[in-house]
N, C-alpha and C positions, 0 to 999 in steps of 0.2 A: 504493499499499500504505500503510495508516494506521500511525502510529508505535506504537500499542498492539499491533498485530498483528506489528510487526517484533520488539519485544523480548520479546513473549509468546511467540514462536515459537522454533525451534531454532537460528536462524542464529548469534546471538552465542555461544551455548554450544558449538556445533560448531565454530565459527572458533576459540575458546579452546582447545579440545581439541587441534586440529591445530596451532596455533601453539606450544603447550607441547611437542608432540612435535617440531616442527621445531628448537625450540631445543637438543634433545638430539641431533638427527641431523645437520643441515646447517650447517656452519660458515659457508658463504656467506651464508646467509639468517638466521642467529641474530640479529644486530643488529636487523634490520628487524622480525623476529618479537617481540623483547623490547619494542620501542617500541609495537608494535600491541597487545600485551598490556596495556601501561599505559593506551594511549588508550581501549580498550574498558572497562576497569575504571572509567575516569573518565567515560565515557558513561553507563554503565549506571544509576547512581543519579539522574542528572540526567533521563534519559528516565523513570524511574519517578516522579519528582516530576510531570512533565507529565502522565503517564498518569493519576495518582491526583487531579490537580487538576480533572479534569472539564470542562477548557476545550477547546472545539473550535479546532483550529488554523486559521489563515487558509490559503488555497490556495497563495500563493507560499511559505510556510514548509513547508507539508505537502510541496511538490514537492521543496524542499531535502532534507528528511528522506527521502523516496521515493528521491531520487538517491543518498544515502548507503547506503540499504539495499541498492540495486542494485550499488553499489561493493563493499560487503562480501560480497554473494552471489559476485560474480566473484572476490573474494579468497579465498572458501572453496574455489572451484574450483582456483585457483592453488596454494593451500596443499596441496591434496590431490595436485596434480601434482608438487610439490616432495617430498612424502614418498614418492611412487612412483617418482621418477627415480632410476636407478642411479648410483652415485657415479663409475663410469668414464665416464659421458657428460658430460665437462667442458663442452662447449659448451652443451648444454641447461641444465645447472645454472647457468651463467652468465647465459643468457637469463632463467631463472626468478628468479634473484637481482635482476635489473634490474626485472622486474615487482613483486616483493616490495617494492623500494625506492619504486616508483612508488605502490603502494597505501598504503605508509606516509606518504608525503608528502600524498597525496589526504586521508587521514583525519586528519592533523595539521593541514592548513589548515582543515578543517572544525571540529575541536575548538577551535583558537585563533582562529577567526573567527566564523562564523555561530552556532555553538553557544552562544558566550557571550552573544550578542545575544538568541537565544532565551530563555536562562535569566532575563536581566533583564526581557524583555517578559513573561514568565509570572509573575514574583513577585507583581505586584499582583493577578493573577487569583487566585492561591492566598490571599492576604491577604483579598481580597474575599469569597472564600467562607466563610473562617473568621469574618469579621465577621458574615456573614449568619446563620451557625450561633448565634453569641451573641445575635444580634437574635431569632432564633426562640425561644432558650430564655427571653428576657425575655417575648416575647410569649405563649408557651404557659403559663408560670407566672402571668402577669398574668391570662390567661383563667381559670386555676384560682382566682385569688384572687376574681375575680368571682362564680364559682360557689360558693365557700365563704361567701360573704356578707360581714358587716361586719368579720370578723376579718382582720387584716393578715397574710396568709401568701402570700409570693410574692417573686420577684425583680423588683422594681419600682423605680422612681426614688425613690418616697417611703419606700422601706426596710421591705419585708415582712419577717415572721419568718423564712421560708426564705431569702430573699434575703440577709438579715444573716448567717444561719448559714453560707451558701456563702462569702459574703465574708470572713467570720471564718477559715475554713478556708484560703482563699488567702493572707490576711494571715499566719497562722501559719506556713505553708509559705515564704513570703518571709522572715519572721523567722528561721527555722531556717537558710535558706540563707545569709543575711547575717551569722549569729552563731554560726558553727560553733564558735568558741573559747569561747562561753558555754556550750555543750554539753559541755565538758571538754576538758582538755589532751589526754587520750587520743584524743579526736576528732581534733584538729589533728595530733597526732603520728602517728596512725594513716593519716590521709590522705597525709602526706608520706612515711611509710615504704612504704606500699602502693604509691603512685605511683612511687616509685623502683625498686621492685623489678619492676614491670610495664613500665617503660620502659628501664631500664638493664640488667637482667639477662636476657641472651639464654638463658641456661641454665635459666631458670625459666619454665615454661609454665603452672603452675597455682599459685594463690595463694589462701590462705584467710583469712577474718575469723571469729573465734570469740569467744564471750561468753554469759553467762546471758541468759535471756529478759527483754526489757525494758531491756537495757543500751545500745541504740542501734546495733546491727549494721546493720540496714537503713538507718538514716539516713546512717551512714558510707558504706555502698555506694553510695547514691544520690548523694552528694556526690562520690565519685570518678567517678561516670558523668557529672556535670556539669563536672568540672575541665577547664579550657581546654587544658592540657598533655596530658592524657590523651586528649582528643578529637582534638588535633592529631597526636599520635603514631599513633593508630589511624585517622586519616583519617575521623573521625566514624562509624567502624564499632563503636559501643559499644551493646550490646543488654542488656536487663534481663529476667529471667524468675523467676516464682515457682514454686517446686517443691513445697513443702508436704508434709504427712505422708501424704498419698494421692494421689501424682501418677499422671498418665498418661504412662508413660515413653515409649511409642511416639509419642504426639503431641510431647512435649518433644524428642525426639531429631530428629523432622522439622522442628520449628521452628528447633533449633540448626543443622541443616545448611543450611536455606535462609539463615539469618543469615551462616554462614561462606562459603557458595558463591555467594550472591546469586542463586541459581536458585529460582524458585518451583515448588514440588512440589504437583501436584494430586491428591486422592484419598488413600487410606491404604495402608499395607502397603509403602511404599517402603522399600527397603534401599539403604544408602550403598555404592556399589561399592568395593571396597578399593583399586582402582587409583586412585581419585580421592583417596585419603587420603595419597598419597606423592608429590604433585608438588613440583617444586623449590621451595626456601624463597624464592629471590629473585624468584620470579614471584607468590608468595602474597600476598594482600590482608590487611594486619593487622586483626585483629579481636579485640574483647574481649567475652566473654559472661559476664554476671555471673548466677550461680545463687543466688538467695536462699531461705532457709528450708529447707536440706536436713536430712533427719532419718535418712538412712541411708546407710551406706557403699556397700553394693550399688547403690543408686539413682545415687549420684554416679559410681561407676565406669561405668554404662551411658551417663552423660551426657557422658563425656569424649571428645573427637575429637582424636586425635594428628595435628592437621594444622598444618604449618609457617605461622607467622604468627599461629595463633590462641591466644590465652590465655584461661584460665578464672579467674574470681573466685568462689570458692565460700564462701558466708555460711551459718554453722551454730552452733546451740548447743553442738555438740560439736566437739573438736579431733581431726581425722582424722590417720592416721599420716603420718609424713614420707616413707614409701615411695610415697605417692600424691601428697600435697600437698608442694611443694618449700619453700614458706615460708608461715607462719601468723601473723597478727597477732592477739594476744589482747587484747580490749577490757576496760580496767579500769573499775571503778565511779568515779563522780565524787568529786572531793575535797570537802571540807566547803564551801569558798567557791563552787565551781562548782555544788554542789548548791543551795545557798541563793539563788544568783542565777537558776537555772532555776525553782526553786519560786516565787520572788517574781514572776517573769514572769507565771506562770499564775494565782497566787492574787491579785495586787494590780496587774498590768499593767505593772510596771516592775521593774528588777532589784535592788531593796533593799527592806528592811522600811520601811513608812510611818511617819511620826510619830504616836505615840498608840497604835500597836499593841504589844501584849505581846511584846517581843523574845525573852525567855526562851522563852515558850510556842511562838512560831513555830520557834526553834531546836530545841526538843524534838521537835516535829512533823517537821521537816525530818531530824533525826537519825535517826528511826525508819524514814525511808524508805531508809535505807542505801545512799544514793547511786546508786539506780536511776532512770535518766531517765524511764521510763514511769509508775513509782510517783509520782515528783515532779510529773509533769505532771497525771495524773488526779486524785490526792489534792489538789493545789494547786487545781485547777479546782472541785473538789467543796466545797472550803472558802471559795471566793470570796464575799465579801459576807455572811459568816455571823457571828453574835455571838461573843463571848469563850467563853461557856459551851459553845457548839457546838464550838469549837476544843478545849476542855478535855476534853470527852467523846471527842473524835477522838483526842487524844494518849493517853488512858487505853486505848482499844480498841487503838491501835497498839502500845502497850508490851507488851500480853498476847500478842502474836504471838511465835513462836519466832525466833531469829537466822538471818539469812540464811547459808546455807552452800553447799557445792557442789551438793548434792541440794536447791536451794532452792525448786523449783516450787511446792510446797503452800504454803510460808510466804509466798512472794511473792503468791500468790492470796489467802491470809488477809489480807495488808496492803491489797492492792486492794480486797478486799471492803468496806472502810470506806466507799469512795466509793459503794458500792451500797446500803448498809444504811441510809443517810438519805435515800434517793430516795423520793418518794410512792409509795404502793402500786401503782398502774397504771404509772407510770414504771418502776419497778423490774421489773414483770413483762414490760413491753415489751423492756427490756434483755435479760432472760433469754431471750426469744424469739429474739434474734439468734444465739444459740448453735446453732440449729437448721439453719443454712445452712452449706455447706461452707467450709472456711477458704480464704482468699486468692481468693474469687470475689465479684464485686460483686453486691450484691442489688438487683434492680430495685425502684425506689421504688414503683411501683404495687402489686407483690407484697406488699410489706411493709405498706402502708397497708391493703390490702383484708384481710389477715390479722389486723391489729390491730382493725380495725372489727368483724370477726366474732367475734374471741376476747373482747374486753374490753368489748363493749357500749358503744362510743363512737362519735361522729360523725367524719367525716373531719377536721373542723377540730381536734378534740382530738388526733387521731392525729398531725397535722402539728405541733401544738404540742409533743407529746412528743418527736417526731423532733428538733426544734429544741433542746430542753433537753438531750437526750442528747448532741447535738453540741456544745452550749456547754460541756458538762462533759468533753470529750475522750473520751467513751465509744463514739463512732463517728464516721466521717468522711463528709461529703457530697462526692461525686464529680460535677463537672460534666463529663459526656461529651460529647467532640466526635465527630461522625458520621465525620470523615475518619479512615480508618485503622482503625476499630473494626468489629467484626461487626455491631452494631447498637446503637441507642440507644432508650431507653424513651420513652413518650409525653412525659414532662415532661423528658426528656434529664438527669435527675439519678438517680444510683443511690447506694447506701450501701455503705461498706466498713468493715472493722474490724480492728484489730490483732489477731494470732493469740492473744496473751496475754489479751487482753480476751475473746475467744472462748472461750479455755480457762476463764477465770473464770466466763462465763456457764454453761458446762457444768458446772463444779465445783459452782456454787451450786444447780444443777438436780438434782444427783445424790445428795442427802444421804439421801433416802428410799429405801426398798426399791424395787427395779425396777418392781414391780406398782402402787406408789402415787405415782410420780413424775408431776408435771403434763407433763413434756416427756419423751418417749422418744426419745433422739438417738443415732445412730451418729456418733461423733466424727470418724472418718475412713472413707474407702472401703475395704471389705472384700469378698471373694468370696462371703460368705454372711451370714446374720444372726448377730448376737452369740449365743454360747452361753448367756449369762446370760438372754437373752430366751427361748430354746428350753427351758431348765430351768424357767422359771416360767410356761410357757404354759398349764397347767392351770388357772391363776386369771385372772380378767379383769384386764386393764390399764386403769388409770384416767387415762392420759395424755390431755390435750387437744390435744397436738400430737404427732404421729409423724413422724420424720425418718429416712429410709432412704438409704443411700449404698452403692451396689454397683456391680458390672459387669453383665454380662448374667445376667438370672434367667430360669429355666425353672420350670414348674409343679412339679416335684419339689424345687426350691430353697426353697420357701416352707414354712413350717409354719402351722398353723391356730391363730390367736390371737384374743382376743376384746377389742374396744375399744369398750364401751358409751358412752363419753364423749368420744371423739375427734372434734374439730371440723376439724382442719387436718391434711392428709396431705401430706408433702413428699417426693416420690420422686426422688432424684438418682442418675443412673446413667451409664454410658458403654458403650454396645453398639449393634449393628445391629438386635437383636431384644429384646423385653422382654415378659415375661409379667406382667400386672398381678396384684397379690397378691390371693389369694382372700378374705383377711380384710377386704377392703373391704365385704363384705357384712355384716360385724359392726360397722360404724360407721354407726349410724342417725342420728347428729347430724352427720355430716360436712358442712361447709358451704364449705370451700375446698380445692381439689385442684390441687397443683402438681407438673407432671412436667417435668423439666429434663434433657435429654440432654447431656453434655459430650463424646460422642464426636465422630468426623470426619464422619459421615453421618447421615441421618435414620433415626430408629428406627421398626421396625414393631412395633405393639402387638398382644399376643393377649390373650385372655381379655376381649374387649370386653363380655361379658355382665355384667361388674362395673358398667357403667354403668347397668343396668337398675333398681337399687334406690338410686341416689343422688337420692332425692326431696327432700331438704333442701339439696342442693348450690346455692350461690350464686355462686361464683366458680370459674373453670376457667382455668389457665394451662397451655398446651402449647408446649415449646420444642425445637426440632429433632426434630419428630415427623412421621412420615408419617401425615397426618390420615386417621383410619379412617372407613369407612362403618358408621354404628351399625346394629346388628341391628334388623329389624322388631319384635322383642319388646320393645325399649327402651321404658320407660315415660316419658312426658313429664316433663321436669325442670321442674316447675311453678315452682320458686323459684329458678332460675338466672338471675342478672341480668347477668353479665359474662363474656365469653369474649375470651381473648387468644391469638392464634397467632403465635409468633415463630420466624422460621427454619424454618418447617414446610414440608413438601412436600404441596401441596394435591391436584393432580393428579386433578381432577374428582370427588374424594370427596364434596364438598359438593353437587354437582349431584344426586346420587343419594338426597340425604337431603331430607325434608320439614321444613325448619328451623322454620316457624311451629308445626307440630305438636309437634316435639321441645323447642323452647325458647319456649314461649308468652308468657313474660314478661321476655324478653331486653331489656336496655336499653342495653348497651355491647358493641360487636363490634370487635375490633381485630385486624388482620392486618399484620404487619411483617416485611418481608425474606422473605416466603413465595415458594417456587419452584412453578413450574408452575400459577400462577393465571392463566389467560388471560381469564377473565371471571368476574363474580360470579354465583353461582346465582341464577336468576330467583326462586326461592321466597323470597329475602331481602326482596323487595319486599312480601311479605305479613305482615311481622314488625312489627305495628302498635305494639307497645310500644317499638321501638328509639329511642333518643334520640341515641345517638352511634355513628357509623360512620367507622372510621378505617383507611385502606389506605395503607401507606406502604412505600416501597423495594421495590415489587413490579415487577420488571423486565418480567415477561411479560405483564402485564395490559394488555389491548387495547381492551377496551370495558367500559362499565357498563350495567346493565339498562335498558331502555326505561321500564319502569314504576317507576324509583326515585322518582318523584314520589308514589307511594302511601304512602310512609313519613310519614304525616301528623304523627307527633310528633318527628320527627328535628330536632334543635337544632344538632348538630355534624357537618359532612361534611368529612372530612380526606382528600384523595386527593394524597399527597405523593410526590414522586420517582418517579412511574411513566412513564418516558420513552416507552413504546410507546402510550400513550393519546393519541388524536388529536381526540377530541371528547367533549363531555359531553351526556348526553341531555337533550332539551327538557323532560322531565318534571321536572327539577329546579325549573322555574318554580312547580310546584305544592306546593313544601316551605314552606308559609305559616309554620311555626314555626322555620324555619332561622335561627340567629343567627351561625354562623361557617362560612365556606367557605374551605378551604385547598387550592389547586391548585399551590403552589410546586414548582419543578423538574419540572413535567410539561412538558419541553422542546418537544414535538411538538405540544402542544395548540393548536388553530387559532384558537378563538374562544369567548366565554362565550355561554350560551344566549340566544336572542332574548328570551324572556319572563322574563329574570332579574328584572326590575322587580316581578313579582308576589310575590317573597319579601319581603313587607312587614315581617318581623321581622330581616332580615339587618342585623348590626351591624358585621362586620368581614369583609374579603376578603383574603387572602394569595396573591398571584400572582407572587412573585419567580421569576426564571428561567424565564419563559414568553414568549420572545422573538417568537413568532408571533402573538401576540394583539395586533394593531395597531389594532383598532377595537373600539368598545364598542356593544352594543346600545342603541337609543334609550330603551328602557325603564328604563335605569339611573336616570333622572331621577325615577323613582317610588320609589326606595329611600329613604324617609324616615327610617328607622331606622339607616341606614348612617353610622357614625362614623369608620371608619378603613380605609384601603387601603394595602397594603405592596406595592410593586413596584420593578423596576429603572428606572434613569434613562432607558433607551431607550424604555420603555413609558409612563412617566409623563405624558408630554405628551397622551396620549389621554384621560387624566382632568381635563386642565385645564379644558375647558368645563363638565364636570359639577361641578368644585369651585367654579366661579362660580355656578352654579345652586344649589349646596347648600353655603351658607357654613359650615355646621357639620362638613362633611367634612374630615378630615386625610388628605392623601395623604403617605405616608412613603416617602422614597427611600433605598434602602440605597446609601451613599456609598463610593466606592472609596477605599482608604487606601494610600499610598505609603511609609509609614514602615516600616522593615525591623526595627524592635527587636522585633517578635513572634518573628523567626527565633531569638532566643536562648532561647526557651522549648522 
């Protein structure tokens, strides 16, 4: 029995239930049951680490774990006998008590002996995998840099724009972590007070952090999560969740219960049994759940679980009543010296005013920021390297803002507006576009770049330059996504996030005009229906170029008829199992980018597919967590569609029933990531002569590729990443004479490379990490005159040695294993 099957099943859960019941019923077996509960709680996180590492265990180690599995199976039977044994049968109870003691000793020996060896042996495998992810990030962005031409944009050794921006974000995070005192005495004091209450006060189960927007509440909460004493007290059971203004309460409750119980819940609609909320405190696992950005008392009440051992840290702009939250720490604004130090760090790169700078002018600007950390950070970055006249103008504009008070939101946004007013025109417009995406959600880099290219008539190079400029001014954050533990990663493994106050600023600046005249028509939070303001003005055309809708399930009757003659981008955010596409898509003749993102727990079934019939100008389509539909025969070919991205979608043979070359005659990029029920690619894809990039990643069910794949005459990028059930590549790949990049990494069951691979005369790079079964190369690889780089594992690298001698220009890069454990601190 595999270790993943063991803990994914019901054995541990059922045994824990029975042991808890024994502790209450049987005095003879109580001691053994208590010890067993402790051992199983200790085993679960270790097994989870092994499960998610993706490392196949050796046979001897797997046998040891199988033996443990059988031991606990028999222990479950013994536990049930203990519970069913009547109290008057003293002899039988004594015999069962001896069996429980024997079970406890067996499990104890395993935990204190072989299990520790397993953990140490697996650590380097996990580190190796993380190292590979970072290598892949570097490689993919280097590929992007080559495609963008001479402009240096990418995470590369020589320092590309995007790489420098990502590095800067990481450095700023490290600076904040190591300089908490420089963020204000309130931060240091808050960390100390909150930590003491969480650890020392047994009577306090819910603790609050409150403060005005931009005052550093989230920074303080994350510092508490990183604190060594907190992690030690809660046995590393510390979890962080964003709630936001428009939360999916059902999903959040499910996540919180999984964190508290350690039990993975599949599917939706799960209701926590009341009997599980009242188990004995001494057997409960200590857990701290941090709920950030709470906007509603009713939402907080629904997210609280009164479970022994579990404590909640609630972070909000509002101070909730003491009847609900036992202790609240109110975060103060920064003192004058603290504000100056923080401002100088972002404006000058060090903690004091440099020689030659007008000290009075700097002090006046800092004073106008009113001690708000976010304002100091953003305004400081916006004034960096600017002349004195620029600073004087900034001070004048800041001084005209109203004073900060309890109802400070609008005044704060007016101060932050300064950092936007001085941006170049297109950069400012791109910043305002960020407000069109839901709060506290990562924005896929690919979506953002495509949108900017379509909206602002710029090339991808300029879009990336704008992205980096906004990051350098602290107006957005570039997030380097690790594939481990996340739902999915974008093609470039980088996404964009934004502080909710900065998002509020973007929406605030976009909402000054009348609703029909706005460039961006945005629902700032998730609602059950369209805003009444929209409905009241639907008799007149809306001039918005971007329309962003955020709702739950929408039916035909929920929509109203609106006219969008200038709309170029439509973003539909929703959370539901079924969704009726808005009829007003017909009134968007200029629509060039359509983005559908489902934040629900299962794939959405779309209705009103006839809406696709008139999207003749559509150039980019992004579908996320959608059941891919079969387009009706009446659909007019989308002549201008260049890019399709299917992420977390349920394919289920829907593409097989469509004539893809007819529907998408000019498609250039086709991406499928984490799609389910994709057993094979549709044969018609081989007739898409315009296709230049085909990327299939993390599709577990994919078993084979079309035989005629070689007919894609213009294909330059073929990425078949992490498809474990794929066993062979079609021989037709040898006909891809324009292919430049081949990625087959983590296709662990792939047996060989195609015999005629040498015919790919343009091939420049092969990535074949974690392909352990490829032990021989076809002789034709010697003909790959354009091949510059091969990335593979140490065990496979030897097969390239002879080729490397015959091809002196070839670089074979081996992913080296690293045994340093410093990465665990992250």
